[in-house]
C-alpha positions in Angstrom: 27.9 -17.8 -0.2 26.5 -14.4 -1.1 29.4 -12.7 0.7 32.0 -14.7 -1.2 30.3 -13.8 -4.5 30.4 -10.1 -3.6 34.1 -10.3 -2.6 34.9 -12.0 -5.9 33.1 -9.3 -7.9 34.9 -6.6 -5.9 38.2 -8.1 -6.9 37.3 -9.1 -10.5 36.0 -5.7 -11.5 39.2 -3.6 -11.2 41.2 -6.6 -12.6 39.0 -6.6 -15.6 39.4 -2.9 -16.2 43.1 -3.0 -15.7 43.5 -6.0 -18.0 41.5 -4.5 -20.7 43.3 -1.2 -20.5 46.7 -3.0 -20.6 45.6 -4.8 -23.7 45.1 -1.5 -25.4 48.5 -0.3 -24.3 50.2 -3.5 -25.5 48.4 -3.3 -28.8 49.6 0.3 -29.2 53.2 -0.7 -28.6 52.9 -3.6 -31.0 51.7 -1.2 -33.6 54.7 1.0 -32.9 52.7 4.0 -31.8 54.3 6.8 -29.9 53.8 10.4 -28.7 50.3 11.7 -29.1 49.1 8.7 -31.1 50.1 6.4 -28.1 48.5 8.8 -25.6 45.2 9.1 -27.5 45.1 5.4 -28.1 45.6 4.5 -24.5 43.1 7.2 -23.4 40.5 6.0 -25.8 41.1 2.4 -24.7 40.7 3.4 -21.0 37.5 5.4 -21.7 35.9 2.7 -23.8 36.8 0.0 -21.3 35.4 2.1 -18.4 32.1 2.5 -20.4 32.0 -1.2 -21.3 32.5 -2.3 -17.7 31.1 0.7 -15.9 27.6 0.9 -17.5 26.7 -2.7 -16.6 28.1 -2.1 -13.1 25.9 1.0 -12.8 22.9 -0.9 -14.0 23.6 -3.7 -11.5 24.0 -1.1 -8.7 20.7 0.6 -9.6 18.9 -2.8 -9.7 20.2 -3.7 -6.2 19.1 -0.3 -4.9 15.6 -0.8 -6.3 15.5 -4.3 -4.8 16.5 -2.8 -1.4 13.9 -0.1 -1.7 11.1 -2.6 -2.6 12.2 -4.8 0.3 12.0 -1.8 2.7 8.6 -0.8 1.4 7.3 -4.3 2.0 8.8 -4.4 5.5 7.3 -1.0 6.3 3.9 -2.1 5.0 4.0 -5.3 7.1 5.0 -3.2 10.2 2.0 -0.9 9.6 -0.4 -3.7 9.4 1.0 -5.3 12.6 0.7 -1.9 14.3 -3.0 -1.5 13.2 -3.9 -5.0 14.5 -2.0 -4.4 17.8 -3.7 -1.1 18.4 -7.2 -2.2 17.4 -7.4 -5.8 18.4 -7.3 -5.5 22.2 -10.1 -2.8 22.6 -12.2 -4.5 19.8 -12.0 -8.0 21.4 -12.9 -6.5 24.7 -15.9 -4.7 23.3 -17.0 -7.7 21.3 -16.8 -9.8 24.5 -18.9 -7.2 26.4 -21.5 -7.3 23.6 -21.7 -11.1 23.6 -22.0 -11.2 27.4 -25.0 -8.9 27.5 -28.1 -10.5 28.7 -31.8 -9.6 29.0 -32.8 -6.0 29.6 -29.3 -4.7 29.9 -28.5 -5.9 26.4 -31.0 -3.5 24.7 -29.8 -0.6 26.8 -26.0 -1.0 26.4 -25.8 -2.7 23.0 -26.0 0.4 20.9 -23.3 2.2 23.0 -20.9 -0.7 22.8 -21.4 -1.1 19.1 -20.8 2.6 18.6 -17.6 2.3 20.6 -16.5 -0.6 18.4 -17.1 1.5 15.2 -15.1 4.4 16.7 -12.2 2.1 17.4 -12.2 0.7 13.9 -12.4 4.1 12.3 -9.7 5.5 14.5 -7.3 2.7 13.8 -7.9 2.8 10.0 -7.3 6.5 9.7 -4.4 7.0 12.2 -2.1 4.1 11.6 -2.4 3.0 8.0 -0.5 4.6 5.1 0.3 8.3 5.1 -0.8 11.4 7.0 -4.3 12.9 6.7 -6.1 9.8 5.8 -9.8 9.5 6.4 -11.9 6.5 7.2 -15.6 6.3 6.7 -18.4 3.8 7.5 -21.4 3.6 5.1 -24.2 1.7 6.8 -26.7 -0.3 4.7 -30.2 1.1 5.1 -32.5 -0.9 2.8 -31.2 -0.3 -0.7 -28.8 2.5 0.2 -25.4 2.9 1.8 -25.4 6.1 3.9 -22.6 7.8 5.8 -22.6 6.7 9.4 -19.4 7.9 10.9 -15.9 9.0 9.9 -12.5 9.7 11.4 -9.3 11.5 10.3 -9.4 14.5 7.9 -12.0 17.1 8.8 -14.1 16.3 5.7 -17.4 14.6 6.4 -18.4 12.1 3.7 -21.2 13.3 1.5 -21.9 10.4 -0.8 -24.9 8.2 -0.5 -24.9 5.1 -2.6 -28.4 4.5 -4.1 -29.6 1.3 -5.8 -30.5 2.0 -9.4 -27.5 4.3 -10.0 -24.3 3.0 -11.6 -22.1 3.8 -8.5 -24.7 2.6 -6.0 -25.3 -0.7 -7.8 -21.5 -1.2 -8.0 -21.1 -0.6 -4.2 -24.1 -2.7 -3.2 -22.9 -5.5 -5.5 -19.4 -5.3 -4.0 -21.0 -5.7 -0.5 -23.2 -8.6 -1.7 -20.1 -10.4 -3.1 -18.0 -9.6 -0.1 -15.3 -8.2 -2.3 -12.6 -5.7 -1.5 -11.7 -2.7 -3.7 -8.4 -0.8 -4.0 -8.2 2.2 -6.2 -4.6 3.4 -6.6 -5.6 6.6 -8.5 -9.1 7.8 -9.0 -8.0 9.8 -12.1 -6.6 6.8 -13.8 -9.2 4.2 -12.8 -12.5 4.6 -10.9 -15.7 2.6 -10.3 -18.7 2.9 -12.7 -20.6 6.2 -12.2 -17.7 7.9 -10.5 -18.0 11.7 -10.7 -14.6 13.1 -11.8 -13.5 16.0 -9.8 -16.2 15.5 -7.2 -13.8 14.2 -4.5 -10.7 15.7 -2.9 -9.0 12.3 -2.4 -7.0 10.4 -5.1 -6.8 6.9 -3.7 -9.0 4.7 -1.5 -9.6 1.2 -0.1 -13.2 -0.1 0.4 -14.1 -3.4 2.1 -17.4 -5.0 3.1 -18.6 -5.0 6.7 -20.6 -8.2 6.7 -20.9 -11.7 8.1 -21.9 -14.7 6.1 -25.6 -13.9 6.5 -25.8 -10.2 7.2 -24.7 -7.0 5.4 -23.9 -4.0 7.6 -22.2 -1.7 5.2 -18.8 -0.7 3.7 -15.7 0.6 5.4 -13.5 2.9 3.4 -10.1 4.6 3.9 -9.0 7.4 1.5 -5.9 9.5 1.0 -5.3 12.9 -0.7 -2.3 11.8 -2.8 -1.5 8.8 -5.0 0.6 6.5 -3.0 -0.9 7.3 0.4 -2.4 3.8 0.3 -1.1 0.6 -1.3 -2.3 -2.9 -1.9 -0.6 -3.9 1.4 -3.0 -1.8 3.3 -6.1 -3.7 2.0 -5.4 -6.7 4.3 -5.5 -4.5 7.4 -8.7 -2.7 6.4 -10.3 -6.1 5.6 -9.5 -7.4 9.1 -10.9 -4.2 10.7 -14.0 -4.5 8.6 -14.6 -8.1 9.6 -14.1 -7.3 13.3 -16.6 -4.5 13.0 -19.1 -6.9 11.4 -18.7 -9.3 14.3 -19.3 -6.4 16.8 -22.4 -5.2 14.9 -23.8 -8.7 14.4 -23.3 -10.0 17.9 
């Protein structure tokens, strides 16, 4: 059906232009124009007809191009999310299985190592597969009433922030963790959390998700990019899944 409509449009457009131009010519003859008057009248008619028909056609073409671009962006985002899950799921599920299977004395000896490996897998997947180049992923562990840096991957820029209860930014981050809420900031210059220090960070966009189970809070997983557009709303879902898997590993 769509193909028939497109073929009809392809035929109808030149017919419309030709018919409209012919109407100008016929009108000129009926008004007994000749010479330069006839030439200018026909030329003006052709130009105006081209504008009248061409401008809407151009707008339609641009709209179709934007629709194709949006569709491609959505497809690329979906492919990135699938790639993240494929790359991270197998090693994570293996590590989680190992953690759950630990028993007795061996559990206390190996647990920390396995959980550290799970954290490394999550940070690596988040930084290397999502969005654009030079992303950085960070894990901020909850230690009493603080969120402190506890590992990062990607850009060679160690996280410096510590989120303290009693400060606007610290309270915001801890409340986000308590509520199990995600946060996507498209542009830190245009919108940022309460207490954000303008100019204090190299990155311009970030995603933050809680690392928590129903009963326990382990911290926050973040992914940030240097340029606006390095991350999109579509990336939040993948980061959320990684955060939940890390919570399972840390809580097992």
